[in-house]
Structures are given as structure tokens and as C-alpha cells.
PLY file of the C-alpha trace (Angstrom):
ply
format ascii 1.0
element vertex 254
property float x
property float y
property float z
element edge 253
property int vertex1
property int vertex2
end_header
153.22 106.87 37.65
155.71 104.53 35.99
159.43 105.23 36.33
160.35 102.50 33.86
160.95 99.84 36.51
159.63 96.41 35.55
157.78 94.29 38.11
157.43 90.51 37.99
155.00 88.26 39.85
156.45 84.78 40.44
154.08 82.17 41.85
155.69 79.61 44.12
158.69 81.89 44.53
159.75 80.76 48.00
161.88 77.83 46.85
163.23 75.81 43.92
162.74 77.09 40.41
160.52 79.94 41.55
163.19 81.25 43.90
165.86 80.90 41.23
163.66 82.78 38.77
162.93 85.57 41.24
166.62 86.07 41.99
167.56 85.93 38.31
164.98 88.59 37.50
166.31 90.81 40.28
169.83 90.48 38.88
168.49 91.82 35.59
167.05 94.88 37.31
163.47 93.68 37.79
161.52 94.16 41.01
159.74 91.01 42.16
156.61 89.91 44.00
156.76 86.27 45.05
153.88 84.13 46.22
153.98 81.28 48.68
151.42 78.75 49.81
152.57 77.91 53.34
156.30 78.66 53.61
156.18 82.33 54.58
159.61 82.35 56.22
161.26 81.09 53.04
159.38 83.65 50.96
160.44 86.43 53.32
164.04 85.24 53.00
163.79 85.55 49.21
162.39 89.06 49.61
165.30 89.97 51.90
167.82 88.63 49.41
166.26 90.63 46.57
166.12 93.81 48.65
169.73 93.35 49.71
170.65 93.28 46.02
169.12 96.72 45.58
165.70 95.83 44.11
162.25 96.12 45.66
160.30 92.99 46.55
157.24 91.67 48.38
155.66 88.34 49.29
151.97 87.42 49.15
150.21 84.24 50.24
148.44 82.34 47.46
147.10 78.85 46.93
146.94 78.83 43.13
144.41 76.01 43.17
141.86 77.95 45.25
140.26 79.68 42.29
137.48 81.18 44.44
140.13 83.31 46.16
141.80 84.64 43.02
139.74 87.84 43.14
140.87 88.40 46.72
144.47 87.87 45.71
144.10 90.34 42.83
142.87 92.94 45.31
145.83 92.27 47.63
148.17 92.54 44.67
146.68 95.93 43.79
147.31 97.17 47.32
150.94 96.04 47.22
151.54 97.56 43.79
150.11 100.85 44.99
151.87 100.97 48.35
155.35 99.95 47.18
155.47 101.07 43.55
152.65 103.61 43.27
151.42 101.65 40.26
148.38 99.64 39.29
150.02 97.17 36.93
152.89 94.70 36.79
154.83 93.50 33.75
155.73 89.81 33.98
153.64 86.88 35.22
155.61 83.71 35.91
153.26 80.75 36.52
155.59 78.41 38.37
153.80 77.15 41.51
153.21 73.42 41.62
153.84 69.96 43.04
153.53 66.42 41.78
152.65 62.87 42.71
154.73 60.05 41.32
152.45 57.06 40.82
151.94 54.46 38.09
149.02 55.12 35.75
147.13 52.13 37.11
147.50 53.37 40.70
146.95 57.12 40.33
143.90 58.10 42.37
141.19 60.51 41.33
142.10 62.65 44.33
145.72 62.90 43.18
144.62 63.68 39.63
142.18 66.39 40.74
144.67 68.05 43.09
147.26 68.35 40.30
144.65 69.57 37.83
143.53 72.18 40.36
147.00 73.68 40.71
148.82 73.01 37.44
146.11 73.68 34.89
142.84 75.09 36.24
144.69 77.31 38.71
147.05 78.72 36.08
144.18 79.25 33.64
141.97 81.23 35.97
144.68 83.04 37.93
146.04 84.41 34.66
142.52 85.33 33.55
141.89 87.21 36.81
145.18 89.10 36.62
144.88 90.22 32.99
143.53 93.67 33.95
146.65 94.23 36.08
149.15 92.87 33.54
150.68 95.68 31.53
150.41 95.78 27.75
153.60 94.50 26.09
154.21 92.35 29.16
155.20 88.69 29.39
153.59 85.49 30.65
155.85 82.49 31.22
154.11 79.19 31.99
156.09 76.29 33.40
155.73 72.92 31.72
158.06 69.93 31.93
160.30 67.82 29.74
157.93 65.02 30.70
155.43 66.44 28.23
157.85 65.33 25.48
159.53 62.20 26.84
157.88 59.57 28.99
159.02 58.24 32.35
156.76 55.78 34.19
154.95 57.24 37.16
154.35 60.74 35.83
151.31 60.28 33.57
148.95 62.65 35.39
151.54 65.37 36.00
152.79 65.23 32.42
149.24 65.38 31.07
148.65 68.61 33.03
151.80 70.08 31.56
150.75 69.06 28.05
147.54 70.99 28.64
149.56 74.01 29.79
151.52 73.96 26.53
148.33 74.04 24.44
146.90 76.77 26.67
150.07 78.81 26.18
149.59 78.91 22.42
146.01 80.08 22.81
147.06 82.74 25.31
149.74 83.97 22.91
147.23 84.20 20.06
144.51 85.97 22.00
146.75 88.33 23.99
148.96 89.20 21.02
146.89 92.30 20.17
147.95 93.74 23.55
151.58 93.03 22.76
151.77 90.40 25.50
154.17 87.56 24.74
153.33 84.15 26.20
155.76 81.23 26.23
156.33 77.92 27.97
159.56 76.86 29.66
159.84 73.09 30.07
162.63 72.06 32.47
164.08 68.58 32.47
164.96 66.90 35.73
166.25 69.51 38.17
167.93 68.92 41.53
165.40 70.61 43.85
163.15 69.52 46.72
160.34 69.11 44.17
161.15 65.39 44.13
160.72 65.20 47.93
164.28 64.02 48.50
163.93 61.04 46.14
167.12 61.93 44.29
169.15 62.04 47.50
167.62 58.79 48.78
169.12 56.63 46.03
172.93 56.61 45.92
174.30 57.26 42.44
170.91 58.08 40.88
171.92 61.62 39.91
174.97 60.34 38.07
172.92 57.61 36.40
170.36 60.12 35.15
173.20 62.35 34.01
174.27 59.70 31.52
170.93 60.21 29.72
171.48 63.95 29.40
173.60 65.37 26.58
175.35 67.86 28.88
176.23 65.07 31.31
174.43 66.06 34.52
171.00 66.80 35.94
169.93 70.42 36.04
170.30 72.96 38.81
167.74 75.68 39.64
170.05 78.40 38.29
169.99 76.66 34.90
166.30 77.56 34.65
165.92 80.90 36.41
168.17 82.70 33.97
166.24 81.36 30.98
162.94 82.64 32.34
164.44 86.03 33.16
165.95 86.28 29.69
162.55 85.67 28.07
161.33 88.82 29.81
163.96 91.01 28.15
163.23 93.14 25.09
165.80 91.19 23.08
163.52 88.14 23.31
160.42 90.08 22.33
159.91 88.35 18.97
159.29 84.99 20.64
155.73 84.08 21.56
153.62 80.93 21.65
156.72 78.76 21.91
157.74 75.80 24.04
161.35 76.14 25.17
162.72 72.97 26.71
165.59 73.38 29.14
166.63 69.82 29.86
170.30 69.83 28.92
169.42 67.63 25.98
167.70 64.82 27.87
166.73 61.80 25.76
167.76 63.38 22.45
0 1
1 2
2 3
3 4
4 5
5 6
6 7
7 8
8 9
9 10
10 11
11 12
12 13
13 14
14 15
15 16
16 17
17 18
18 19
19 20
20 21
21 22
22 23
23 24
24 25
25 26
26 27
27 28
28 29
29 30
30 31
31 32
32 33
33 34
34 35
35 36
36 37
37 38
38 39
39 40
40 41
41 42
42 43
43 44
44 45
45 46
46 47
47 48
48 49
49 50
50 51
51 52
52 53
53 54
54 55
55 56
56 57
57 58
58 59
59 60
60 61
61 62
62 63
63 64
64 65
65 66
66 67
67 68
68 69
69 70
70 71
71 72
72 73
73 74
74 75
75 76
76 77
77 78
78 79
79 80
80 81
81 82
82 83
83 84
84 85
85 86
86 87
87 88
88 89
89 90
90 91
91 92
92 93
93 94
94 95
95 96
96 97
97 98
98 99
99 100
100 101
101 102
102 103
103 104
104 105
105 106
106 107
107 108
108 109
109 110
110 111
111 112
112 113
113 114
114 115
115 116
116 117
117 118
118 119
119 120
120 121
121 122
122 123
123 124
124 125
125 126
126 127
127 128
128 129
129 130
130 131
131 132
132 133
133 134
134 135
135 136
136 137
137 138
138 139
139 140
140 141
141 142
142 143
143 144
144 145
145 146
146 147
147 148
148 149
149 150
150 151
151 152
152 153
153 154
154 155
155 156
156 157
157 158
158 159
159 160
160 161
161 162
162 163
163 164
164 165
165 166
166 167
167 168
168 169
169 170
170 171
171 172
172 173
173 174
174 175
175 176
176 177
177 178
178 179
179 180
180 181
181 182
182 183
183 184
184 185
185 186
186 187
187 188
188 189
189 190
190 191
191 192
192 193
193 194
194 195
195 196
196 197
197 198
198 199
199 200
200 201
201 202
202 203
203 204
204 205
205 206
206 207
207 208
208 209
209 210
210 211
211 212
212 213
213 214
214 215
215 216
216 217
217 218
218 219
219 220
220 221
221 222
222 223
223 224
224 225
225 226
226 227
227 228
228 229
229 230
230 231
231 232
232 233
233 234
234 235
235 236
236 237
237 238
238 239
239 240
240 241
241 242
242 243
243 244
244 245
245 246
246 247
247 248
248 249
249 250
250 251
251 252
252 253
């Protein structure tokens, strides 16, 4: 049974851009399932906020990089879809979960490289593959990239390379899933003021203002600058866009 309600799955939805995206989707009338790796309390708080706004929501634990457990997660997702929505499919997959190491190219370790590859590229690739049977036809997949895949800032070579791979993967997904009516796009944020940078922005007085001088709109981004863009890409009005990279950096390094 499908009453017309749309359901989104947002990985890494307990904080930062994932949280902003989940809340933005709820504001547009979408029910949301968020995943978290270890911060269950924060994920539950996001669920509470969504439910208080009048939408349905749920939280599931997921380490995107543990590909051997993706089948288990898919089974848990099926149970939640059935118990809360009496449905077997969801409509929007937002691949947001991630982290990063900042290290010069010459000092990046193989362990750091592999851990980012595991989450940002391999994890996204195979999680999406495993969830395809549960993703509704004419649905949406939004993959997160980064402005760093276009411009270069020392210390981000491995992370940016993963995101470059995600952008290529997105085009292939769009091509191969097009016959099902599934639109696949990449959103590439610029520098955003979240805890993703592990407090580095707050540790250096004046750094936010300095970075803002390199951005056309005069400031670094906020999570709400991104969440609304992702939610908008899930609307029918944006249905003729697929296989595209949409940078949301405020015009950084134009």
C-alpha cells in the first residue's frame, strides 16, 4: 500500500549536512529514515524533531564502510518500512555519510587512504547496489561530493580523489538506472561550518572571515545552505536533471 507519501533514507543523518538534509526533506513533506554510525542519541534527536514537525521518521545504525553488513542493513530497512509505513520501498537515497583526514600528499598513510575509500567510495557503491531492489522506480539518488574535486587545497588529496570517483560513479548510475526513471545527481558543497572539520575552523581566530573573502557570496557555508538544495532535487520540478554535478560553494574560487 502506498498513500503517496515519499520516504527518504539519509546516511549520516545524525549531524551536519545529513541532519540539515533530513530536516529540509521533512519540511517539504517527506518522511525520513536517518542512519548513524555511533551517535544514536543525536540520531534519535533528529527523529524527534522530524516527528514533532508532523512527519514520520526512524533511525537505523549503519557503518557505510562495512560492506559485509549491507545485506543485514537492507533487511532491517525492510522491517522498518513495513512496520512504520506498511511499504516495501523508499523513494530517495541520500548518500551523505563520511569523514576526512587532512594530511599532505607526502604524509597520507595507506591506512588513512583505505579508510576513506571504504566509506566514501566503496561503501557508497555497494550500499546503493544492495538497496536498489528497495528503491522505488522514478526515485532519486543524491551522492555527496565536494568542491575539492574541482579546486585544490593542500592536505585534501585523498579525500578529494574519493569524491572525484563519486562524481564519475554518479554519471554511470544515472545512465544505467535511467530506464527505471531513477534520477542520480551529485551535490558538491564548498567549505561548510560544521563539526566535519573537527573544530579546526573555530581553533583559528579569523579563519572563517579569511576564507569568506575567497567566496563570491562573502562567507563560508552553513548546513542549511546545503540541505535545501538536496531536498529540492527530490521534487518533481527537478525531475529533468540527472547525471549532473551541482556545486554549492557560494562561488568559491571562481
